[in-house]
C-alpha positions as CSV (number, residue, x, y, z in Angstrom):
1,M,0.0,0.0,0.0
2,K,1.3,3.4,-0.9
3,K,2.5,5.7,1.8
4,H,0.0,8.5,0.9
5,L,-2.9,6.1,1.0
6,K,-1.8,4.8,4.4
7,S,-1.6,8.3,5.8
8,A,-5.0,9.2,4.4
9,I,-6.6,6.2,6.0
10,A,-4.9,6.9,9.3
11,I,-6.1,10.5,9.2
12,S,-9.6,9.4,8.5
13,L,-10.0,8.0,12.0
14,L,-10.7,11.3,13.6
15,P,-13.5,12.4,11.2
16,Q,-14.9,8.9,11.4
17,I,-15.3,9.3,15.2
18,I,-16.9,12.7,14.8
19,L,-19.3,11.3,12.1
20,V,-20.3,8.3,14.2
21,K,-21.0,10.5,17.3
22,W,-23.0,12.9,15.1
23,L,-25.1,10.1,13.5
24,G,-25.5,8.5,16.9
25,S,-27.2,11.6,18.2
26,H,-30.0,10.9,15.7
27,T,-31.4,7.7,17.1
28,D,-34.4,7.7,14.7
29,W,-32.0,7.7,11.8
30,I,-30.0,4.8,13.2
31,E,-33.1,2.8,14.0
32,N,-34.8,3.3,10.7
33,Y,-31.8,3.2,8.3
34,Y,-29.3,1.0,10.1
35,S,-30.8,-1.2,12.8
36,D,-33.9,-2.0,10.8
37,G,-32.4,-1.4,7.4
38,I,-28.7,-2.1,6.6
39,Y,-27.9,-4.3,9.6
40,P,-30.4,-7.1,9.2
41,F,-29.2,-7.7,5.7
42,V,-25.5,-7.6,6.7
43,S,-26.2,-9.8,9.7
44,K,-28.1,-12.5,7.7
45,V,-25.5,-12.7,5.1
46,F,-22.7,-13.4,7.6
47,R,-24.9,-15.8,9.6
48,T,-25.7,-17.7,6.4
49,V,-22.0,-17.8,5.4
50,F,-20.6,-18.9,8.8
51,G,-23.6,-20.3,10.6
52,W,-23.2,-23.8,9.2
53,V,-19.6,-24.1,10.3
54,P,-19.5,-26.2,13.5
55,F,-16.7,-24.1,15.1
56,S,-16.0,-20.4,15.6
57,V,-14.7,-18.9,12.4
58,G,-14.3,-15.6,14.2
59,D,-12.1,-17.1,16.9
60,I,-9.8,-18.6,14.2
61,L,-9.7,-15.2,12.5
62,Y,-8.6,-13.5,15.7
63,L,-6.0,-16.1,16.3
64,I,-4.6,-15.8,12.7
65,L,-4.5,-12.0,12.9
66,G,-2.8,-12.1,16.3
67,I,-0.1,-14.5,15.0
68,L,0.4,-12.4,11.9
69,A,0.7,-9.2,14.0
70,I,3.3,-10.7,16.4
71,T,5.2,-12.2,13.5
72,Y,5.3,-8.9,11.6
73,V,6.5,-7.0,14.7
74,Y,9.2,-9.6,15.4
75,R,10.5,-9.7,11.9
76,N,10.5,-6.0,11.4
77,R,11.6,-5.0,14.9
78,R,14.7,-3.1,13.8
79,R,13.0,-1.2,11.1
80,I,10.1,-0.4,13.4
81,W,12.6,0.9,16.0
82,K,14.2,3.2,13.5
83,N,10.8,4.4,12.1
84,K,8.7,4.7,15.1
85,L,6.4,7.4,13.7
86,L,5.7,5.4,10.6
87,F,4.9,2.4,12.7
88,M,2.5,4.5,14.8
89,R,0.9,5.7,11.6
90,D,0.4,2.1,10.5
91,I,-1.2,1.2,13.8
92,V,-3.6,4.2,13.5
93,M,-4.4,3.1,9.9
94,V,-5.3,-0.4,11.1
95,L,-7.5,1.1,13.9
96,A,-9.2,3.3,11.3
97,I,-10.1,0.3,9.2
98,A,-11.3,-1.7,12.2
99,Y,-13.4,1.2,13.4
100,F,-15.1,1.6,10.1
101,T,-15.7,-2.1,9.7
102,F,-17.0,-2.5,13.3
103,H,-19.6,0.2,12.9
104,L,-20.7,-0.9,9.5
105,M,-21.1,-4.5,10.5
106,W,-22.6,-4.0,14.0
107,G,-21.4,-1.0,16.1
108,F,-24.1,1.5,15.0
109,N,-26.6,-0.5,17.0
110,Y,-25.1,1.1,20.2
111,Y,-27.0,4.2,19.1
112,R,-30.4,2.8,18.3
113,E,-33.6,3.5,20.1
114,P,-34.0,1.8,23.5
115,L,-35.8,-1.5,23.6
116,R,-38.3,-0.1,26.2
117,S,-39.7,2.1,23.4
118,K,-40.5,-1.0,21.2
119,L,-42.1,-2.7,24.2
120,Q,-43.8,0.5,25.4
121,L,-42.4,0.1,28.9
122,T,-42.1,2.8,31.6
123,E,-39.1,2.2,33.9
124,T,-39.2,3.4,37.5
125,K,-36.9,3.2,40.5
126,D,-39.5,2.5,43.2
127,Y,-37.9,0.4,45.9
128,Q,-41.0,-1.2,47.3
129,E,-42.1,-2.2,43.8
130,L,-38.7,-3.9,43.4
131,V,-39.1,-5.8,46.7
132,D,-42.6,-6.9,45.8
133,F,-41.5,-8.1,42.4
134,T,-38.5,-9.9,43.8
135,R,-40.7,-11.7,46.3
136,R,-43.0,-12.9,43.4
137,L,-39.9,-13.9,41.4
138,I,-38.7,-16.0,44.4
139,Q,-42.0,-17.8,44.5
140,K,-41.8,-18.6,40.7
141,T,-38.2,-19.8,41.0
142,N,-39.0,-22.0,44.0
143,E,-42.1,-23.4,42.3
144,V,-40.1,-24.5,39.2
145,Q,-37.2,-25.8,41.2
146,F,-39.6,-28.0,43.2
147,K,-41.5,-29.1,40.1
148,I,-38.2,-30.3,38.6
149,T,-36.6,-31.9,41.6
150,K,-39.6,-32.8,43.9
151,D,-37.2,-31.7,46.7
152,T,-36.8,-28.1,47.9
153,A,-33.2,-28.9,49.0
154,K,-32.0,-30.5,45.8
155,I,-29.9,-28.6,43.2
156,V,-31.3,-28.4,39.7
157,T,-29.0,-30.1,37.1
158,I,-29.8,-29.2,33.5
159,P,-29.7,-32.5,31.6
160,Y,-29.1,-31.1,28.1
161,T,-25.9,-30.9,26.1
162,Q,-24.6,-27.5,25.1
163,N,-25.6,-28.1,21.5
164,K,-29.1,-29.0,22.6
165,I,-29.3,-25.9,24.7
166,I,-28.4,-23.8,21.7
167,E,-31.1,-25.6,19.6
168,K,-33.7,-25.0,22.3
169,S,-32.7,-21.3,22.6
170,I,-33.2,-20.9,18.8
171,D,-36.6,-22.6,19.2
172,G,-37.3,-20.2,22.1
173,Y,-36.7,-17.2,19.8
174,G,-39.3,-18.8,17.4
175,Q,-41.8,-18.8,20.2
176,L,-41.0,-15.3,21.4
177,S,-41.2,-13.9,17.9
178,E,-44.9,-15.0,17.8
179,K,-45.5,-12.3,20.4
180,Y,-42.8,-9.8,19.3
181,S,-42.0,-10.1,15.6
182,F,-38.8,-8.0,16.0
183,F,-37.2,-11.0,17.8
184,T,-37.5,-13.2,14.7
185,Y,-34.2,-15.1,14.4
186,E,-33.3,-16.6,11.0
187,Q,-30.1,-18.2,9.7
188,P,-28.8,-19.0,13.2
189,S,-25.1,-18.8,14.0
190,A,-24.6,-19.6,17.7
191,K,-21.7,-21.7,18.9
192,T,-19.3,-22.2,21.8
193,S,-16.0,-20.2,21.7
194,L,-12.7,-21.9,21.1
195,F,-11.2,-19.4,23.6
196,S,-13.6,-20.4,26.4
197,T,-10.8,-20.9,29.0
198,T,-9.4,-17.4,28.1
199,L,-12.9,-15.9,28.3
200,T,-13.4,-17.4,31.8
201,Y,-10.2,-16.0,33.2
202,M,-11.2,-12.6,31.7
203,G,-14.6,-13.0,33.5
204,Y,-16.8,-13.2,30.4
205,A,-19.7,-15.6,29.8
206,G,-19.8,-15.0,26.0
207,Y,-19.5,-12.4,23.3
208,L,-20.7,-11.5,19.8
209,N,-18.0,-11.4,17.1
210,P,-19.0,-8.3,15.2
211,F,-16.9,-9.2,12.2
212,T,-18.4,-12.7,11.5
213,N,-21.7,-12.2,13.4
214,E,-21.3,-15.4,15.4
215,A,-22.9,-15.5,18.8
216,Q,-20.2,-17.0,21.1
217,V,-20.9,-18.8,24.4
218,N,-18.3,-19.8,27.0
219,A,-18.2,-23.6,26.8
220,L,-17.0,-23.8,30.4
221,L,-20.1,-22.3,31.9
222,P,-22.3,-24.5,34.1
223,N,-25.5,-25.5,32.3
224,F,-27.4,-23.6,35.0
225,R,-26.3,-20.3,33.2
226,F,-25.7,-21.5,29.6
227,P,-29.3,-21.0,28.3
228,V,-29.6,-17.4,29.4
229,V,-26.2,-16.5,28.1
230,T,-27.0,-18.1,24.7
231,G,-30.2,-16.0,24.6
232,H,-28.2,-12.9,25.6
233,E,-25.6,-13.3,22.8
234,I,-28.3,-14.0,20.2
235,G,-29.9,-10.8,21.3
236,H,-26.7,-9.0,20.4
237,Q,-26.8,-10.8,17.1
238,L,-30.3,-9.4,16.4
239,G,-28.9,-5.9,16.8
240,Y,-29.6,-5.1,20.5
241,S,-26.3,-3.8,21.8
242,A,-27.1,-2.5,25.3
243,E,-26.2,-5.1,27.9
244,N,-29.3,-4.5,30.1
245,E,-31.4,-5.1,27.0
246,T,-29.8,-8.4,26.0
247,N,-29.9,-9.5,29.6
248,F,-33.6,-8.9,29.4
249,I,-34.0,-10.6,26.1
250,G,-32.1,-13.6,27.4
251,Y,-34.5,-13.8,30.3
252,L,-37.6,-13.5,28.0
253,V,-36.4,-16.2,25.7
254,T,-35.7,-18.7,28.5
255,V,-38.9,-18.1,30.5
256,N,-41.1,-18.2,27.4
257,S,-39.5,-21.4,26.0
258,G,-42.0,-23.8,27.5
259,D,-39.2,-25.9,29.0
260,D,-39.1,-26.0,32.8
261,Y,-35.3,-26.2,32.9
262,F,-35.1,-23.1,30.8
263,K,-37.8,-21.3,32.9
264,Y,-35.8,-22.1,36.0
265,T,-32.6,-20.7,34.7
266,G,-34.4,-17.6,33.4
267,Y,-36.2,-16.9,36.7
268,A,-33.0,-17.5,38.7
269,Y,-30.9,-15.3,36.5
270,A,-33.4,-12.4,36.9
271,L,-33.6,-13.1,40.6
272,G,-29.9,-12.7,41.1
273,Y,-29.9,-9.2,39.7
274,C,-33.0,-8.2,41.7
275,L,-31.6,-9.5,44.9
276,N,-28.4,-7.5,44.3
277,D,-30.5,-4.3,43.9
278,V,-32.5,-5.1,47.0
279,R,-29.3,-5.6,49.0
280,R,-28.0,-2.1,47.9
281,G,-31.2,-0.6,49.3
282,D,-31.7,-2.5,52.6
283,S,-29.6,-5.4,53.8
284,E,-32.2,-6.6,56.3
285,I,-34.9,-6.9,53.6
286,F,-32.3,-8.7,51.4
287,N,-31.5,-11.2,54.2
288,N,-35.2,-11.9,54.8
289,L,-35.8,-12.5,51.0
290,L,-32.8,-14.7,50.8
291,G,-34.2,-16.8,53.6
292,E,-37.3,-17.5,51.4
293,L,-35.3,-19.2,48.7
294,N,-35.4,-23.0,48.5
295,G,-32.2,-24.7,49.5
296,G,-31.8,-26.1,46.0
297,V,-31.9,-22.6,44.5
298,Q,-29.3,-21.4,46.8
299,L,-27.1,-24.4,45.8
300,N,-27.4,-23.3,42.1
301,F,-26.3,-19.8,43.1
302,Q,-23.4,-21.2,45.0
303,E,-22.5,-23.3,42.0
304,M,-22.1,-20.2,39.9
305,S,-20.2,-18.4,42.6
306,N,-17.8,-21.3,43.0
307,F,-17.3,-21.4,39.2
308,W,-16.2,-17.8,38.9
309,N,-14.2,-17.9,42.1
310,S,-12.1,-20.8,40.8
311,Y,-10.9,-18.7,37.9
312,E,-10.1,-15.5,39.8
313,N,-6.8,-13.9,38.8
314,P,-5.1,-10.5,39.0
315,M,-5.7,-9.7,35.4
316,E,-9.5,-10.0,35.5
317,P,-10.1,-6.5,36.9
318,V,-7.9,-5.1,34.1
319,F,-10.0,-6.8,31.4
320,K,-13.2,-5.6,33.1
321,S,-11.8,-2.1,33.2
322,I,-11.0,-2.2,29.5
323,F,-14.5,-3.5,28.7
324,N,-16.0,-0.8,31.0
325,S,-14.2,1.9,29.0
326,F,-15.3,0.3,25.7
327,L,-18.9,0.4,26.7
328,K,-18.8,4.0,27.9
329,A,-17.1,5.0,24.6
330,N,-20.0,3.3,22.8
331,N,-23.0,5.2,24.3
332,Q,-23.5,3.1,27.4
333,S,-22.8,5.7,30.1
334,Q,-23.1,3.2,33.0
335,G,-20.4,1.0,31.5
336,I,-20.2,-2.5,32.9
337,K,-22.8,-1.5,35.5
338,S,-25.4,-1.5,32.6
339,Y,-25.8,-5.2,33.0
340,N,-27.5,-4.5,36.4
341,A,-29.9,-2.0,34.7
342,V,-31.9,-5.0,33.5
343,V,-33.8,-4.9,36.8
344,S,-35.9,-1.8,35.9
345,L,-36.8,-3.5,32.6
346,L,-37.9,-6.6,34.4
347,V,-40.1,-4.7,36.9
348,A,-41.6,-2.5,34.1
349,Y,-42.4,-5.5,31.9
350,H,-44.0,-7.6,34.6
351,R,-46.0,-4.6,35.7
352,E,-47.9,-5.1,32.4
353,N,-47.4,-8.9,32.3
354,P,-47.7,-10.2,35.9
355,L,-45.7,-13.3,36.9
């Protein structure tokens, strides 16, 4: 590539950022022309191309690019050292290309209209309403746990393989789309990540590869959490970028699936977030609500806690901090805390659709 072209591409990064932020301030444009226009076409093309492949093409792509980058730097280390400014220009050029590709293929969804608008929900922060909803959610979780195990003290073990869970999640979207057509999921492309061990040490349950549009789920996750995370990542695939929204979508898919194991994982997932919000408001009320949980439900929560604790490492907070900054740079002002914002969506939704 000619030097002038490299410089022009590198310089384009700044105007790209300005243009993206300006377009992002017009959520109606993004919703109509990108999220409901360009993106569904782009997404379906890549899901059709890569969805049939049984392994993660995106993970392989990242691995190859990483090896090529390391090899290039190693082989050209002397020239790079002598021409530091040119090397920095090349890095900015690569970033400019990646920035453009990311937004074209998925990233503009960060600026679409909130899901609550589509569902016509009114979110509030009423603490007593949260407590009342959490208590109802405890009852539903306990009921399904007992229905499955016939023993309040017994842990629920999801009997499905990961591939079966993915299949059932896709079917769940089919059922959910009968009520909400904008959750229609065609040309599925959901699979486990080849880098699941790395993801676990980083503290992540899954991710969407924006360049191949593959929904990636951490294969090491306990089955107790696997269905909701699958629903969450497919939600990203459908163009919903906000973490609280895809948490909510993952919940809707699992509890509306018609499968008791899926319902249980969905109710328990939502309950965990609600209990955390209750605890922040009043620890005594939290302890009282926690005491209402069946012993088997508490064992499932402990299962997840043990899983993540077993992979704790000094680098995890660093990765979380990087992701937090990434989210804030992409129109999610709460950063990684946006995951917890699912609670107000849950309360608002079940205000209109009682448990």
